[in-house]
N, C-alpha and C positions, 0 to 999 in steps of 0.2 A: 564677819563669819571666825568662829572660832576653830583653831589651833593649836597641836600640842606638839613641844620636844621634851623627848626624853632623853633624863643625863646621869649622870654617875656625879657620883659627891665624896667620890674618893682620891686620894692625892692630885697629882697633874690635873686630873678632872676638875676641880674645880674652876680651874683657870677657865675651862671651856665652856663649864654654867655660864661665868661671866661674860663672856664672847657671847653666852646666847641670850643671856639677859639683853645686850642690844644688839641682837640677832645680829651675830657675823656671818657673813654671807661666803661663804668657802669656792672655790673652783674647780672644775668637775675631777682634777684628778686629785684631790684628796679627800674624794670623796670613797665608800668598801666599797665599789663595786666596779672591779677592772675594766668590766665592757661598757663603763659609762661615755654616752655619746659616738659610738663606733656606728658608724651607717654605711650601707650600702649605695648603690644611684642605681636609677634606669636609665637604660637607651635603647631605644630597637627594639623594646620587648623582652629584652635581657637582663641579668644582674650580674655585677661585679663590683669590685673596689674601688673608687674612685680616683682618677690616676694621680699621680703623683706629686703634681704643681695645684692642682686644685685641691686636691687634701691639704696638703700644706696649709694652702689658708682658709681653707672650711675648719683646720684644728685648730689653727691660731684665733679666729675668732668664738669658737667653741671654748678654747681656755681663758680668753679674754671674758666670758660672761659669767656672772656670780647667781648664787641661788643657795637657799636654802633649803633645807627638809623638812616638814610638818606631817602630822596625821588628824586624821578627824576625831579620833575617840580615845578618851584617856583611860578606857577600858579593855584596852588589846592587853591581853597579857604576854601575848611573845613578845614586845616591844618593849615592856617592862623588863623582863625578864633579859631582854639581849641588849639593850641600850640603857637601862635606870640600874646595871650591877645588880640583877637578880634580887628587883624590886627595894632594894635600899637607897635609890638614886631619887629623882625628884621628877615630875612631870611641868613645862610651865608652860601655860595655858595663855594664849594671846588672842584679842578678838581685833583682828582686820577690815579693812574698808576695803571691800574690793574695787573700790572707785577710783582708790589711791596706791594701789600695787598690782604687779604684775603676776599674779596667780594664778597658777594652772595644776590640773588633775594630771596624775602622771598615770600613763597607758600600761596595761601589760600585755605582752604576748613573747612565745617564743620564735617568732616571726623576726628573719630580721629586718632591721630598722633601716628604712628606704626612704630615701630622695631623689629627687629629678637636678638634673642639670640647672636648668634653670631657676629653682628652688635653691638650690647649692650657692647660683651666682648672685643669686638675690640678696642671700644672707653674707656673701662675701664682700658686697659693693654696700653694705645697710640699708637696703630696699624695704627687707624684712626683719625682724628684733628675730632673737633667736627663739626666745617665749612664743612667739606665735607659728614655730614649727613644730616638729614631732622629734627634734634632733636631742631635744635632754629630756623630752618628757615621756621615753619611752621606754621600760626597762625590761629584763626577763620575767617568765609567770612565776619564778620561782620568789620573786618579792612582793606578792600580791598579797601578802599579810599584813605588809606595812599599811594599805592603804594611804600612800603617800601622795600628797599635794605640796607644791614647790612655789617658793615667792623668788622671782628674777631681779636683778639690779645692776646697774654698772657701779658701784660703791661696794664698799667692805663693809660697810653695815647699816641698817636701816633699824633708826630709834624709834622704837615705840616699846612701850612700858606692860609687861606682863599684868594678863588682867588678874591673875592670881598663880600661886605655886602649889603644888602638889606633892605632899614628901611621903615616900613607899613606905611599906613596912617598918625595915630596919630602922632607920631615919624617924621618923615621927614617933613610933611609937615610944622607941627608946629615950628622946631628947624632950619631949614634954616632960618626961618625969626626971629629968636632970638637966644637967647643963644645954641648954640648945645650942644648934648647929651655926655657925655665923651665918650661912646665908637668912635663917630665920631670925638671927637680927636684923640684917639689913634691908629684909622683907615687913619690919615693921618698923624701921627707919622710913623706908620707901614707901609706906602704908601700899603694900603688896600685899592682899589678903592670901591668907593659908590655908590649906587642907590641906586631909591626911588621907591615904588610902586605907580603904575598910576593903572586906569581902573573900572571897575564897577563891580556888580554882575554878567554880562553876560562874562567878558573877563580882565584879569588882565594882566601889562605888567611893565618890570623894563625899568627905564629910565635912563642915569647913573647924577649923582651931576655935575653941569658945572664946578665945578674944578677938578673935577676930569677925565672928558673925554678924557682927553690922555694919560690915562695911560691904557685906554682899547686897547686891539690889535684891529690894522686893523684901526684904530681912525686916 
């Protein structure tokens, strides 16, 4: 399954790019949505917030769960604008084996994210993994444009080599004519195929760097 992560290349952002290359899995409190993992509980056909003791145990379980966010398309204009420094950053492409990773699609809704006492207790007791519930796979409909998928894990990193890196307008066009960005040099050393972004606001597409055409399957 092909999934993408958009990143900036400016300043300290390069450190985050290197984290992305080895698939760093943050905790929910490191995400950009303050409502991440906020849930309500259903009991006797009524909705209320989880009692303090259970809430503390459930939140601790959610806090211990690591996950990384991806999208299914490299052509998403808003993601390039919001997460890749206005089209001058990169998109990292991965080809994940769905049988080896806990990959879940995010659901978007403006309704309160609800669980049951039974499900909450099963998560707390470790009988159900968090990624097999909706606790960390539901977000507000305002985020729907991201078309997000998440990879869950118990460790800080998932080591998988990117299948390609797509450089945005500013960096790719400029640096193919002058001194390459250090990340481009790293790609060549690690034999990670490079592409650059083409198109306009109506349609985006990715084109292989001339030196890397032979690295793509079927070329």
